[in-house]
C-alpha positions in Angstrom: -182.3 -19.7 -37.7 -183.5 -16.3 -36.4 -181.4 -13.2 -36.9 -179.7 -12.0 -33.7 -180.2 -8.3 -33.4 -176.9 -6.5 -33.4 -175.8 -3.9 -30.9 -176.4 -0.4 -32.4 -173.2 1.4 -33.3 -172.1 4.3 -31.2 -172.2 7.7 -32.9 -168.9 9.2 -33.9 -167.2 11.3 -31.2 -166.6 14.9 -32.3 -163.9 16.5 -30.2 -164.6 20.2 -29.3 -161.3 22.0 -28.5 -163.3 24.9 -27.2 -165.2 22.9 -24.6 -164.7 24.5 -21.2 -162.8 22.7 -18.5 -164.5 22.7 -15.1 -162.9 22.3 -11.7 -165.0 21.5 -8.7 -163.8 21.4 -5.1 -166.7 19.3 -3.9 -170.1 17.8 -4.6 -172.8 19.7 -2.8 -175.4 17.0 -3.2 -177.0 14.5 -5.4 -180.4 12.8 -5.8 -182.1 10.3 -8.1 -185.2 11.3 -10.1 -186.9 9.9 -13.1 -184.1 7.4 -13.9 -181.4 10.0 -13.7 -178.8 11.0 -11.1 -178.5 14.8 -10.5 -175.3 16.0 -9.1 -174.6 19.6 -7.9 -170.9 20.8 -7.9 -169.4 23.6 -5.8 -166.2 25.6 -5.8 -164.6 27.8 -3.1 -164.3 31.4 -4.1 -163.0 34.4 -2.3 -164.7 37.8 -2.4 -162.0 40.5 -2.7 -164.3 43.3 -1.5 -162.6 43.1 2.0 -159.3 42.1 3.4 -159.1 39.3 4.2 -161.8 38.3 1.7 -164.5 36.0 2.9 -164.6 32.5 1.5 -167.8 31.4 -0.1 -169.1 28.0 -1.4 -170.5 28.7 -4.9 -172.6 26.3 -7.0 -170.7 26.1 -10.4 -172.7 23.5 -12.2 -175.1 20.6 -12.2 -174.8 17.3 -14.1 -177.8 15.1 -15.0 -177.0 11.6 -16.2 -179.0 8.4 -16.8 -178.3 6.1 -13.8 -176.7 3.3 -16.0 -174.2 5.8 -17.5 -173.4 7.1 -14.0 -172.8 3.6 -12.8 -170.5 2.9 -15.8 -168.6 6.1 -15.0 -168.1 5.1 -11.4 
């Protein structure tokens, strides 16, 4: 009887209490490339150089994930 390959164990999760929290108001866009999904996040920010301050949409981060991981997250 042939040995059945076992599923590899997941690495241990190390919690980082200093990891930053990120809040995004919206997703600016996403695209698929090279087996990954690339998502750009934005946040609304006010410039206080004038009154009332103009509201701007600012890119705050980009996330790149393998497609299968993104599907599992969704």
